[in-house]
C-alpha positions in Angstrom: 57.4 -95.4 -51.0 60.6 -93.2 -50.4 60.0 -91.8 -54.0 56.3 -91.2 -53.3 57.2 -89.6 -50.1 59.6 -87.2 -51.8 56.9 -86.1 -54.5 54.4 -85.5 -51.9 56.9 -83.3 -49.9 57.6 -81.4 -53.2 53.8 -81.0 -53.7 53.4 -79.7 -50.3 56.4 -77.2 -50.5 55.2 -75.9 -53.7 51.6 -75.4 -52.6 53.1 -73.6 -49.5 55.1 -71.1 -52.0 52.3 -70.4 -54.0 49.9 -69.7 -51.1 52.8 -67.6 -49.7 52.9 -65.8 -53.2 48.9 -65.3 -53.1 49.1 -63.9 -49.7 52.1 -61.5 -50.5 50.2 -60.4 -53.5 47.2 -59.7 -51.1 49.0 -58.1 -48.5 50.6 -55.9 -51.2 47.1 -54.7 -52.3 46.0 -53.9 -48.6 49.2 -52.0 -47.9 49.6 -49.9 -50.8 52.9 -47.8 -51.2 51.1 -44.9 -53.4 47.9 -44.4 -54.7 47.5 -43.4 -58.4 45.3 -40.3 -59.2 45.1 -38.2 -62.4 47.8 -35.9 -61.0 50.4 -38.3 -60.3 50.7 -40.4 -57.0 50.3 -40.0 -53.4 51.7 -41.8 -50.6 49.7 -44.4 -48.7 49.5 -45.2 -45.0 47.9 -48.5 -43.5 47.9 -47.9 -40.1 45.1 -48.6 -37.7 46.5 -45.9 -35.1 46.0 -43.5 -37.8 42.5 -44.3 -38.5 41.7 -44.6 -34.9 42.7 -40.9 -34.6 40.6 -40.0 -37.4 37.5 -41.5 -35.8 37.4 -38.3 -33.6 36.4 -36.4 -36.9 33.3 -38.3 -37.3 30.0 -37.6 -35.8 26.4 -39.2 -35.8 23.7 -36.5 -36.9 20.1 -36.6 -36.1 17.7 -34.0 -37.8 14.7 -32.4 -36.2 11.6 -30.2 -37.2 11.5 -28.5 -33.8 11.0 -31.7 -31.6 10.1 -33.9 -34.3 12.6 -36.3 -35.3 13.5 -36.5 -39.0 16.5 -38.1 -40.3 19.7 -40.1 -39.0 22.9 -40.2 -40.8 26.6 -39.4 -40.2 28.8 -36.1 -40.8 32.5 -35.4 -40.8 34.8 -32.3 -39.9 36.2 -30.6 -42.9 37.7 -27.6 -41.5 37.8 -26.0 -37.7 34.1 -24.7 -38.1 32.7 -27.0 -41.2 31.1 -30.4 -41.2 29.9 -32.0 -44.3 26.6 -34.4 -44.5 24.1 -35.7 -46.9 21.8 -32.7 -47.6 18.7 -35.3 -48.1 18.5 -35.7 -44.4 18.1 -32.0 -43.8 15.1 -31.7 -45.7 12.5 -29.7 -43.6 14.9 -29.6 -40.8 15.3 -26.4 -38.7 17.9 -27.8 -36.3 20.3 -31.1 -35.9 22.2 -32.6 -33.1 25.6 -34.3 -33.5 27.5 -36.9 -31.2 31.1 -38.1 -31.7 31.1 -41.5 -33.3 32.8 -43.2 -30.1 30.8 -41.3 -27.7 30.7 -38.0 -26.0 28.6 -34.5 -25.3 25.9 -33.7 -27.9 26.4 -30.7 -29.9 23.5 -28.5 -31.3 23.6 -27.5 -35.0 21.2 -24.8 -36.1 23.1 -23.1 -39.0 24.7 -24.2 -42.6 27.0 -22.5 -45.0 25.9 -23.7 -48.3 24.1 -26.8 -50.0 24.3 -28.5 -53.4 20.9 -30.3 -53.9 22.0 -32.2 -57.1 24.9 -33.8 -55.4 23.3 -34.3 -52.1 25.7 -32.0 -50.0 25.4 -29.8 -47.3 28.0 -28.0 -45.3 27.1 -27.2 -41.5 28.3 -24.3 -39.4 29.8 -25.8 -36.0 31.5 -23.8 -33.3 34.2 -24.7 -30.8 34.7 -28.0 -32.0 38.0 -29.4 -30.8 39.1 -31.9 -33.3 41.4 -32.2 -36.3 39.8 -31.7 -40.0 40.0 -34.3 -42.3 41.6 -34.1 -45.5 39.7 -34.5 -48.7 41.3 -36.4 -51.5 41.0 -34.6 -54.8 41.7 -37.3 -57.2 39.2 -38.9 -59.4 41.1 -41.8 -61.5 41.2 -44.1 -58.8 39.6 -47.5 -59.9 40.6 -50.4 -57.7 42.0 -48.3 -54.9 41.4 -49.4 -51.4 38.5 -47.9 -49.5 38.2 -47.9 -45.6 35.4 -46.9 -43.4 35.8 -46.4 -39.8 33.2 -48.0 -37.3 32.1 -47.3 -33.7 34.6 -48.5 -31.3 33.8 -51.9 -29.7 35.7 -53.3 -26.6 38.5 -50.8 -27.1 39.2 -51.6 -30.6 38.4 -49.5 -33.5 36.8 -51.8 -36.3 37.7 -50.8 -40.0 35.6 -52.0 -42.8 37.9 -52.3 -46.0 36.7 -52.3 -49.6 37.6 -50.7 -52.8 36.7 -48.3 -55.5 35.1 -50.3 -58.2 34.4 -47.6 -60.8 33.1 -44.1 -61.6 29.4 -44.1 -62.2 27.0 -41.1 -63.3 23.6 -42.3 -61.2 20.5 -39.7 -61.7 22.9 -37.0 -63.1 25.6 -37.2 -60.7 29.1 -38.7 -60.8 29.7 -41.0 -58.0 32.3 -43.6 -56.7 30.8 -47.2 -56.8 32.5 -48.8 -53.7 32.2 -52.3 -52.4 32.0 -51.3 -48.7 28.5 -51.7 -47.2 27.0 -48.2 -46.1 23.9 -48.7 -43.8 21.3 -46.3 -44.3 21.8 -44.7 -40.6 25.6 -44.3 -41.7 24.8 -42.1 -44.9 27.3 -39.3 -44.6 30.4 -41.5 -43.3 33.7 -40.7 -44.8 35.1 -43.2 -47.2 38.9 -43.1 -46.8 41.9 -44.0 -49.0 44.7 -45.9 -47.2 46.8 -42.8 -46.7 44.0 -41.3 -44.4 42.5 -38.8 -46.9 38.8 -38.8 -47.7 37.7 -40.3 -51.0 34.0 -39.1 -50.5 31.0 -39.0 -48.4 29.2 -42.4 -48.1 25.9 -43.2 -49.3 23.5 -46.2 -50.0 21.3 -46.0 -53.2 18.9 -48.4 -54.7 19.9 -48.7 -58.3 17.5 -50.8 -60.6 16.1 -52.2 -57.2 19.3 -53.4 -55.9 21.2 -51.8 -53.1 24.4 -50.1 -54.1 27.2 -48.2 -52.2 28.7 -44.9 -53.4 31.2 -42.2 -52.1 30.1 -38.5 -53.3 33.6 -37.3 -54.3 35.4 -35.0 -52.3 36.1 -33.1 -55.3 32.3 -31.9 -55.0 33.0 -31.1 -51.3 35.8 -29.0 -52.5 33.7 -27.0 -55.1 31.0 -26.5 -52.6 33.5 -25.4 -49.9 34.3 -22.4 -52.2 30.9 -21.1 -52.0 31.0 -20.8 -48.0 29.9 -17.2 -47.0 28.2 -16.2 -43.9 26.3 -18.9 -42.0 22.6 -19.0 -42.3 19.9 -20.9 -40.1 19.0 -24.2 -41.1 15.4 -23.3 -41.1 16.0 -20.9 -44.3 16.8 -23.5 -46.6 14.1 -23.3 -49.5 12.5 -20.5 -47.5 11.0 -17.9 -50.0 11.0 -14.3 -50.0 7.9 -13.7 -51.5 8.0 -9.7 -51.2 11.3 -9.8 -53.1 10.3 -12.3 -55.6 7.1 -10.3 -56.5 9.1 -7.7 -57.8 11.9 -9.5 -60.2 12.9 -7.2 -62.9 14.3 -10.1 -65.2 14.9 -13.7 -65.5 17.1 -15.1 -68.3 17.5 -18.5 -69.6 21.0 -18.5 -71.4 21.2 -21.3 -74.0 24.0 -21.7 -76.4 21.7 -20.4 -79.2 20.6 -17.2 -77.3 18.8 -16.0 -74.4 15.2 -16.3 -73.5 13.8 -13.8 -71.1 11.1 -15.0 -69.2 8.3 -13.7 -66.4 6.8 -15.8 -63.6 3.3 -15.2 -62.5 2.4 -14.0 -59.0 -0.8 -15.6 -59.4 1.0 -19.3 -58.8 3.5 -18.1 -55.9 4.7 -21.4 -55.1 5.7 -22.1 -58.5 7.1 -18.9 -58.6 9.4 -19.0 -55.6 10.4 -22.6 -56.2 11.8 -21.8 -59.3 13.8 -18.6 -58.2 15.1 -21.1 -55.3 16.3 -23.5 -57.7 18.0 -20.9 -59.9 19.8 -19.4 -57.2 21.1 -22.4 -56.1 22.4 -23.2 -59.6 20.2 -26.1 -59.8 19.3 -25.5 -63.6 22.9 -24.8 -64.8 24.3 -27.2 -67.4 21.1 -29.3 -67.5 19.9 -30.6 -70.9 16.9 -29.4 -72.8 16.0 -33.1 -72.9 12.5 -33.2 -74.7 11.4 -31.7 -77.8 8.0 -32.0 -79.5 7.6 -30.2 -82.8 4.1 -28.0 -82.9 4.2 -28.2 -78.8 7.4 -27.0 -77.2 10.8 -27.7 -75.3 11.4 -29.3 -72.0 14.3 -28.8 -69.5 15.1 -29.0 -65.7 15.8 -32.6 -65.2 18.5 -33.3 -62.6 19.7 -36.5 -64.4 20.5 -34.8 -67.5 23.6 -32.9 -66.4 26.1 -35.7 -67.0 24.0 -37.9 -69.1 25.6 -40.1 -71.8 23.9 -40.1 -75.4 22.1 -43.5 -74.7 20.8 -42.8 -71.2 17.1 -42.3 -70.6 16.4 -39.2 -68.8 14.0 -36.9 -67.7 13.0 -38.9 -64.4 15.0 -37.1 -61.9 13.6 -34.0 -60.0 14.9 -32.1 -56.8 13.4 -34.8 -54.5 9.7 -33.2 -54.1 6.9 -32.5 -55.9 4.4 -29.4 -56.2 0.7 -29.5 -55.7 -1.2 -28.5 -59.0 -2.3 -24.8 -59.2 -4.6 -24.7 -62.0 -5.6 -21.0 -62.7 -8.4 -20.3 -65.1 -6.9 -17.2 -66.8 -3.4 -18.7 -67.5 -3.4 -21.0 -70.1 -1.1 -22.8 -72.8 -0.6 -19.7 -75.3 2.4 -19.7 -77.3 5.2 -18.8 -75.1 3.5 -20.1 -71.7 5.8 -21.8 -69.2 4.3 -24.7 -67.6 5.3 -27.6 -65.2 5.2 -31.3 -66.4 4.1 -34.1 -64.3 3.4 -38.1 -64.5 0.3 -39.3 -65.8 -3.1 -39.4 -64.0 -3.0 -43.1 -63.4 0.3 -42.5 -61.5 -0.6 -39.3 -60.3 -4.3 -38.6 -59.3 -3.4 -35.4 -57.4 -1.9 -34.2 -60.8 1.1 -33.1 -58.7 3.9 -31.2 -60.8 7.5 -32.2 -60.9 9.5 -30.1 -58.8 12.2 -28.7 -61.1 11.2 -29.7 -64.7 9.2 -26.9 -67.1 8.5 -26.6 -70.7 8.1 -23.4 -73.1 5.1 -23.7 -75.3 5.9 -23.0 -78.9 3.0 -24.5 -80.1 0.9 -24.0 -83.5 -2.3 -22.1 -84.7 -5.7 -24.1 -84.4 -8.9 -23.9 -86.0 -12.4 -23.4 -84.4 -13.3 -26.9 -85.1 -10.2 -28.3 -83.4 -10.9 -26.2 -80.4 -14.5 -27.6 -80.3 -13.2 -31.1 -80.4 -10.6 -30.4 -77.4 -13.7 -28.6 -75.4 -15.4 -32.0 -75.7 -12.7 -34.4 -74.9 -11.4 -32.4 -72.3 -14.4 -30.9 -70.7 -13.4 -27.5 -70.6 -14.5 -24.2 -72.1 -12.2 -21.7 -73.8 -13.1 -18.0 -73.5 -13.4 -15.9 -76.6 -10.1 -14.2 -76.0 -8.6 -17.8 -75.8 -10.0 -18.7 -79.0 -8.5 -15.7 -80.7 -5.0 -16.2 -79.3 -5.0 -20.2 -80.3 -6.4 -19.3 -83.7 -4.2 -16.2 -84.3 -1.0 -16.6 -82.5 -0.9 -20.4 -81.4 -0.3 -22.6 -78.3 -1.0 -25.9 -76.9 -4.8 -25.8 -75.8 -5.1 -29.7 -75.4 -2.9 -29.1 -72.0 -5.5 -26.3 -70.3 -7.1 -27.2 -67.4 -4.7 -30.4 -66.8 -1.2 -28.7 -66.3 -0.1 -25.8 -64.2 1.0 -22.5 -66.3 3.2 -20.6 -64.2 4.8 -18.1 -66.3 5.7 -16.8 -69.8 8.3 -15.7 -72.3 8.6 -12.1 -72.9 11.3 -12.3 -75.4 13.4 -14.9 -77.4 10.6 -17.3 -78.2 12.6 -17.6 -81.6 15.3 -19.0 -79.6 12.7 -21.5 -78.5 11.3 -22.1 -81.9 14.8 -22.8 -83.3 15.6 -25.3 -80.7 12.1 -27.0 -81.2 13.3 -27.9 -84.9 16.4 -30.1 -84.0 16.0 -33.5 -84.9 15.1 -36.1 -82.0 15.6 -39.7 -80.7 12.6 -41.7 -80.4 11.8 -40.5 -76.8 12.0 -37.0 -78.0 15.5 -36.5 -76.8 17.6 -34.2 -79.3 20.3 -36.2 -80.9 22.5 -33.6 -80.2 22.8 -32.5 -76.8 21.4 -28.9 -76.0 22.0 -27.4 -72.8 20.2 -24.6 -70.3 23.9 -23.0 -70.0 22.5 -20.9 -66.9 19.4 -19.0 -65.3 20.1 -15.5 -64.2 17.8 -13.5 -62.0 17.7 -9.8 -61.5 16.0 -8.3 -58.6 
């Protein structure tokens, strides 16, 4: 019996030692001494007092269109006169109200410095805000690092939500940190900290493959946007077109690695003209793939999910977050060199609304009268004699007339589009070799 008692005591002692070791490993994980980055290491701090102090730099935000309530989220201070928030909650807003995380006076926001539509960031202008800016963490290689979210104070306690950075992912053309912390919809924009008190990124919840996932938009993207800060502009001016200026554009250049394509946009389709110019001015098109090639038709580009796409990704589904109403003008047709706007099929898009950013350039082919007759019967349209002459002698894609919006044309460099249209493609018409629209330049 005594021997059995000693064995039981030893087993209990061994179990306690193992438990202590396991707890020690867990504590070591939660109380990191350093954070590994691509540039070396940074000291880590795990102090509740530290995070309680940082809470003063976090605000709730409510956006408005005049008095109409739009969206809710969070934002945080990154310098003495700048807050960062998700751009998505500011679509259509002309003002916003922010309120400190732990309560306090409301502050009216009516201006912004800059925004990045693809990375879903906006920098807001704020005056006389008496709080310490949060330090932005610039590292990227941080898989497994501890992540912390500060929640609203309760009963004099500042609750913290701990998690970890799982991996870096490319989602809809954006590089994001996948995190294990839960970010509620009304908390989109909350800062996600690492344990030294610096901000890993801006928290965001997203549905990926029909499942809720949580991410941090990297602080490195916020830092890049901060470089573009200029004079503050009214929130109401976001996406606001200068129609008078846009009517008189001198030249638009699409830069590709194979040469430049010069285009002009039609004043008969002003919404499409102004939308294209706005996106180009934002840098939306820069570095996107020419992601679709169909011989004897043309080349297509402008999808936001192509910027960081891997070779096996299915792309061409991500726009700027909105569509445009169809604008069919009979004298604007799909001749060779025409620029049009793709859209979803009729069964999913009865109003034939166009994608908000994608466009195609028609390279086309020449057609016989008999072919044009067949297209007229099948599509219920009638070609003018001028259109017939163009399609027979110069070429185009007449089967798209009456169904897709044409809003511009190539004025020089169509041979560049021809060259690109001959590249081999995968089964989904994506080029086997990545071809990028390097930049869109507009000369007023």
